[in-house]
RODREN-212718 format. One line per 5 residues: number of its first residue (from 1); for each residue y, x, z negated of N, C-alpha, C. Coordinates in Angstrom, 3 decimals, always signed. Example, Ala and Ser with C-alpha at 12.3 -4.5 7.8 and 13.67 -1.06 7.14 Angstrom:
% RODREN-212718
1 = -5.690:+13.190:-7.800:-4.500:+12.300:-7.800:-3.300:+13.200:-7.800; -2.250:+12.850:-7.080:-1.060:+13.670:-7.140:+0.030:+12.900:-7.870
This chain:
% RODREN-212718
1 = -22.145:+47.490:+40.350:-22.218:+48.404:+39.203:-20.974:+48.195:+38.332; -21.176:+47.998:+37.012:-20.030:+47.785:+36.127:-19.156:+49.039:+36.037; -17.876:+48.811:+35.869:-16.954:+49.936:+35.724:-17.184:+50.620:+34.376; -16.653:+51.814:+34.250:-16.771:+52.546:+32.982:-16.084:+51.755:+31.867; -14.945:+51.147:+32.182:-14.228:+50.346:+31.177:-15.088:+49.179:+30.712
6 = -15.780:+48.510:+31.671:-16.657:+47.401:+31.305:-17.816:+47.876:+30.441; -18.374:+49.022:+30.785:-19.490:+49.568:+30.014:-19.046:+49.920:+28.607; -17.862:+50.520:+28.485:-17.345:+50.884:+27.163:-17.080:+49.631:+26.340; -16.494:+48.616:+26.972:-16.204:+47.375:+26.260:-17.486:+46.719:+25.779; -18.514:+46.738:+26.636:-19.789:+46.125:+26.257:-20.407:+46.888:+25.097
11 = -20.385:+48.201:+25.173:-20.953:+49.016:+24.101:-20.181:+48.786:+22.803; -18.866:+48.729:+22.899:-18.043:+48.488:+21.718:-18.359:+47.113:+21.122; -18.526:+46.116:+21.979:-18.847:+44.769:+21.518:-20.217:+44.735:+20.847; -21.181:+45.434:+21.433:-22.520:+45.485:+20.841:-22.491:+46.158:+19.481; -21.725:+47.238:+19.375:-21.611:+47.932:+18.089:-20.939:+47.036:+17.054
16 = -19.888:+46.333:+17.471:-19.188:+45.440:+16.556:-20.124:+44.327:+16.089; -20.923:+43.787:+16.999:-21.865:+42.727:+16.630:-22.893:+43.235:+15.625; -23.365:+44.451:+15.812:-24.343:+45.022:+14.883:-23.721:+45.235:+13.502; -22.497:+45.711:+13.474:-21.806:+45.934:+12.203:-21.571:+44.600:+11.502; -21.130:+43.601:+12.270:-20.887:+42.268:+11.700:-22.174:+41.694:+11.118
21 = -23.272:+41.860:+11.815:-24.554:+41.348:+11.316:-24.920:+42.017:+9.991; -24.697:+43.303:+9.899:-24.976:+44.029:+8.657:-24.079:+43.540:+7.526; -22.795:+43.372:+7.828:-21.858:+42.895:+6.814:-22.213:+41.484:+6.351; -22.618:+40.631:+7.294:-23.017:+39.271:+6.931:-24.263:+39.272:+6.044; -25.191:+40.168:+6.327:-26.385:+40.284:+5.485:-26.006:+40.753:+4.086
26 = -25.079:+41.715:+4.011:-24.596:+42.182:+2.705:-23.975:+41.034:+1.913; -23.136:+40.233:+2.600:-22.477:+39.105:+1.944:-23.516:+38.112:+1.431; -24.509:+37.823:+2.256:-25.564:+36.888:+1.849:-26.311:+37.409:+0.628; -26.630:+38.695:+0.620:-27.344:+39.284:-0.521:-26.499:+39.265:-1.790; -25.221:+39.591:-1.647:-24.335:+39.586:-2.814:-24.160:+38.165:-3.353
31 = -23.995:+37.218:-2.443:-23.838:+35.822:-2.848:-25.093:+35.321:-3.552; -26.250:+35.688:-3.038:-27.519:+35.287:-3.656:-27.657:+35.901:-5.039; -27.229:+37.140:-5.188:-27.302:+37.804:-6.494:-26.436:+37.070:-7.512; -25.234:+36.693:-7.082:-24.340:+35.967:-7.988:-24.950:+34.612:-8.340; -25.441:+33.904:-7.328:-26.001:+32.563:-7.539:-27.252:+32.580:-8.412
36 = -27.966:+33.693:-8.398:-29.215:+33.764:-9.154:-28.998:+33.763:-10.661; -27.800:+34.149:-11.064:-27.524:+34.231:-12.494:-28.089:+35.481:-13.141; -28.679:+36.348:-12.344:-29.290:+37.575:-12.861:-28.279:+38.722:-12.998; -27.096:+38.520:-12.446:-26.075:+39.576:-12.454:-25.245:+39.464:-13.733; -25.073:+40.579:-14.423:-24.227:+40.546:-15.630:-22.798:+40.099:-15.275
41 = -22.190:+39.395:-16.180:-20.826:+38.879:-15.975:-19.863:+39.988:-15.546; -20.057:+41.178:-16.068:-19.156:+42.294:-15.755:-19.284:+42.761:-14.302; -20.378:+42.437:-13.637:-20.573:+42.875:-12.257:-20.177:+41.816:-11.231; -19.967:+40.593:-11.671:-19.646:+39.517:-10.734:-18.342:+39.813:-9.995; -17.322:+40.271:-10.707:-16.047:+40.586:-10.051:-16.246:+41.650:-8.980
46 = -17.030:+42.662:-9.282:-17.280:+43.738:-8.315:-17.963:+43.184:-7.067; -18.939:+42.322:-7.250:-19.625:+41.714:-6.104:-18.678:+40.822:-5.314; -17.881:+40.034:-6.009:-16.929:+39.165:-5.314:-15.916:+39.986:-4.525; -15.491:+41.087:-5.088:-14.563:+41.988:-4.392:-15.244:+42.584:-3.154; -16.496:+42.968:-3.287:-17.252:+43.500:-2.156:-17.408:+42.468:-1.049
51 = -17.640:+41.220:-1.438:-17.745:+40.139:-0.451:-16.420:+39.991:+0.294; -15.337:+39.992:-0.439:-14.011:+39.844:+0.162:-13.711:+40.986:+1.139; -14.023:+42.206:+0.743:-13.800:+43.356:+1.626:-14.611:+43.230:+2.912; -15.853:+42.797:+2.795:-16.703:+42.643:+3.972:-16.200:+41.514:+4.882; -15.702:+40.445:+4.290:-15.143:+39.360:+5.087:-13.913:+39.836:+5.862
56 = -13.109:+40.677:+5.231:-11.935:+41.231:+5.908:-12.343:+42.146:+7.061; -13.374:+42.950:+6.848:-13.860:+43.820:+7.926:-14.388:+43.000:+9.091; -15.100:+41.926:+8.783:-15.599:+41.044:+9.852:-14.427:+40.483:+10.640; -13.402:+40.027:+9.949:-12.226:+39.461:+10.622:-11.582:+40.489:+11.549; -11.543:+41.744:+11.117:-10.942:+42.791:+11.956:-11.810:+43.132:+13.169
61 = -13.113:+42.932:+13.060:-14.022:+43.266:+14.156:-14.232:+42.118:+15.140; -13.920:+40.898:+14.747:-14.213:+39.729:+15.570:-13.655:+39.844:+16.982; -12.475:+40.409:+17.141:-11.872:+40.465:+18.476:-12.630:+41.379:+19.441; -13.491:+42.216:+18.912:-14.262:+43.131:+19.768:-15.515:+42.490:+20.328; -15.922:+41.376:+19.749:-17.184:+40.748:+20.191:-16.965:+39.739:+21.296
């Protein structure tokens, strides 16, 4: 039987993986929006900033997986 610490670590890792997957999907969607050319020039910076923030969050969560 796994210890409580092992169970908590596994749960934390699973949660981190789920969050990372969501962030990666967000990045893919934002990147696709920019690449499509359908986004007004004024919104590109906002999307690029959002991508950068999500990449930073992924980097902070990586050690939990």
